[in-house]
C-alpha positions in Angstrom: -20.9 -2.0 6.7 -18.2 0.7 6.9 -17.6 3.3 4.2 -14.0 2.7 3.1 -14.0 6.0 1.1 -14.2 7.9 4.4 -11.0 6.4 5.7 -7.8 8.4 5.3 -5.9 5.1 5.2 -7.9 4.0 2.2 -7.4 7.3 0.4 -3.6 7.2 0.9 -3.4 3.5 -0.1 -5.3 4.3 -3.3 -2.9 7.1 -4.0 0.1 4.8 -3.4 -1.4 2.2 -5.8 -1.7 4.8 -8.6 1.8 6.1 -8.0 3.3 2.6 -8.0 1.6 1.7 -11.3 3.0 4.8 -12.8 6.5 4.3 -11.5 6.7 0.7 -12.6 6.0 1.6 -16.2 9.6 2.9 -16.4 11.1 -0.3 -15.1 13.3 -2.4 -17.4 11.3 -4.5 -19.8 12.6 -7.7 -18.2 11.2 -6.7 -14.8 7.6 -6.4 -16.1 6.8 -9.9 -14.9 9.3 -9.7 -12.0 9.7 -6.9 -9.5 7.3 -4.6 -11.2 4.5 -7.1 -11.2 5.2 -7.9 -7.5 5.1 -4.2 -6.6 1.8 -3.8 -8.4 0.2 -6.8 -6.7 1.3 -5.5 -3.3 0.2 -2.0 -4.0 -3.2 -3.2 -5.2 -3.6 -5.5 -2.2 -3.5 -2.6 0.3 -6.6 -0.7 -0.7 -8.3 -3.9 -1.8 -8.0 -5.4 1.7 -9.1 -2.2 3.3 -12.3 -2.3 1.2 -12.8 -6.0 1.9 -12.4 -5.4 5.6 -14.9 -2.6 5.6 -17.4 -5.0 4.0 -17.1 -7.5 6.9 -19.6 -7.5 9.7 -17.3 -8.4 12.7 -14.7 -6.1 14.1 -12.3 -9.1 14.3 -12.6 -9.7 10.5 -12.2 -6.0 9.9 -9.0 -5.9 11.8 -7.7 -9.0 10.1 -8.1 -7.5 6.7 -6.5 -4.2 7.9 -3.5 -6.2 9.2 -3.3 -8.0 5.8 -3.3 -4.6 4.1 -0.6 -3.4 6.4 1.6 -6.5 5.7 1.2 -5.8 1.9 2.2 -2.2 2.5 5.4 -3.3 4.3 6.1 -5.7 1.5 5.7 -2.9 -1.0 8.0 -0.6 1.1 10.7 -3.3 0.9 10.3 -3.7 -2.8 10.4 0.0 -3.4 13.7 0.2 -1.5 15.0 -2.7 -3.5 14.0 -0.9 -6.7 16.0 2.1 -5.6 19.1 0.0 -4.8 18.9 -1.8 -8.2 18.8 1.6 -9.9 15.3 1.3 -11.3 14.3 4.6 -9.8 17.4 6.6 -10.7 16.5 9.9 -12.2 12.9 9.7 -11.1 12.2 13.0 -9.4 9.2 11.8 -7.5 10.8 8.7 -5.9 11.4 10.4 -2.6 7.8 11.7 -2.5 6.4 8.2 -3.2 8.5 6.7 -0.4 7.2 9.4 2.0 3.6 8.6 0.9 4.2 4.9 1.6 5.6 5.8 5.1 2.7 8.1 5.8 0.2 5.4 4.7 1.9 2.9 7.0 1.6 5.3 10.0 -2.1 6.1 9.2 -3.0 2.4 8.6 -1.2 1.3 11.8 -3.1 4.0 13.8 -6.4 2.8 12.3 -5.6 -0.8 13.3 -4.7 0.2 16.8 -7.8 2.4 17.1 -10.2 -0.4 16.0 -8.5 -2.8 18.3 -9.1 -0.5 21.2 -12.7 -0.1 20.2 -12.4 3.4 18.8 
């Protein structure tokens, strides 16, 4: 069993989830069961799938869950951009930093996937 807490991808994904939960608190009330809920589900899916993958015995299953985590992260990145275009993040000083954190997480998680696939 792998230790998910030692993975930088997990640490970043966890940080992103916390940030997304905080940001979506300020969304319009009518979005609490719409875009805000979707973003929270996607954000929670990323570290959750990393943890689940680490608990799997085979490398193939591990990679499969990392890929699912990456797909959820890409989904979240789209939703974040949509939130910006809809004006839900206007006036939020940390919006740019959150998007940079999402991008960094994508890069680190993609590198981890490629490394595990290569046997590293």
